[in-house]
Steps between C-alpha positions, in 0.01 A plus 500: 500500500278570801222287351756227427575489873131474586452232234787300650331506842164391359660227288691361797189474717223387263596576139341751264776761492484512121157659522670796667814520292383439143233777499753734663754429225241569231391820675853631555620399152195520269715421196572148628327206336323255736758233409791721608318586823447127566862415420641777719265399780632143480858624540398695809280226644746212463754672725257583779335160482837328524590696814162420655543131409840485673361677808209257526721197433730590790224555754214261424445131431493424128424194290808548287411225251168669420664843481781383269277288274233767457762773456681311225172428320406867528806613301400360158128541569534872565728535199236335283239732647715804420537380141120473480434838660464693175262241350258477794308823577501576872132594476430127477660439836359784710138379546615149595768627739256745660249221562772278647625776728151581627451132577837492677415803716162355602646157571788629713272741688247226582761235592697639795693174542623499138871570508505524879568135586763276343404146401775407256556160662175372348575615144519218244765465231233563235411836653867597518543418131183692417624804692833488313325472162244774564754741649789430261315449171159667533583806708846524344345535154244749632772719650683517170196583291312733737612487863280694746458310827755227422641497853150495648395204285817312595429555870145371460612192305759403761263574789212306348686199359779466755303612809765754597477817705499824303856587603634164379299529177635851447854367541444233235328752275802729503733224381266403215445867417875539449471233231199662330662844502833370371341294222293793375793741537721285275242516220434874539876563505557302179223705339667826608208597725687584821625843612805378690611821673150594615427144611828478692430826685152383594642162601698663782179634655312181424762296687469726805121474495510122452741448788280709728183325382642152558614592852162657575313188387727273704468719808125562482399147395221342297224723638676807363562335163133401486385859562741645242393231251134601525588869459733427207246279324233770536740756355583269209131453417444876502806565282408229246139626489622853423726365223217291356207740522655843559 
């Protein structure tokens, strides 16, 4: 439950809370199958992400059409990903995701203006549609089938394609992440791969962590989100490398 609170904070700021919570579930309950750990994590994550999304929506400027469109697309995409999870070995994903995350960390570190200045007025309709498709379909499917770094990838897509500040991108990411978590949760639930009581208990802590994380990001601004993003991405690369080669 303590880790669920920490995961909620991380998820609300930059994403990646699942990398904390899923290994903890498997360590605390070694009899759990990976699918049950993923399903229970989705139950926990969807509550905290929803609270963070509401907090961001009340206190920052949002492109609601992008958020709603991408979020609705994410529901079936994540569900499809969850259905495919048992057929696609996660070992296939790790090397690609590690390479992407390393590239992300280097890019963000070397581009201090990335995510610091808003330029949404100049964004074309084509780029908005591309952002919706990539976030809702591509990343939605990825979250259902594998998941690590989903929130981070959403932030980067919205920052890069919509020229938003990190805080605004994080706000959009939370709304879409609600859709990805809910879509995957529905599939895991139908398959009987959710521990409801455990997930509900962790959800209480996750909600508290998410609410605190969202308020921290809003208060501290894009510079803080940028710093946490680089730290979180580095941690994700290390964790995935241990899983792959350890």
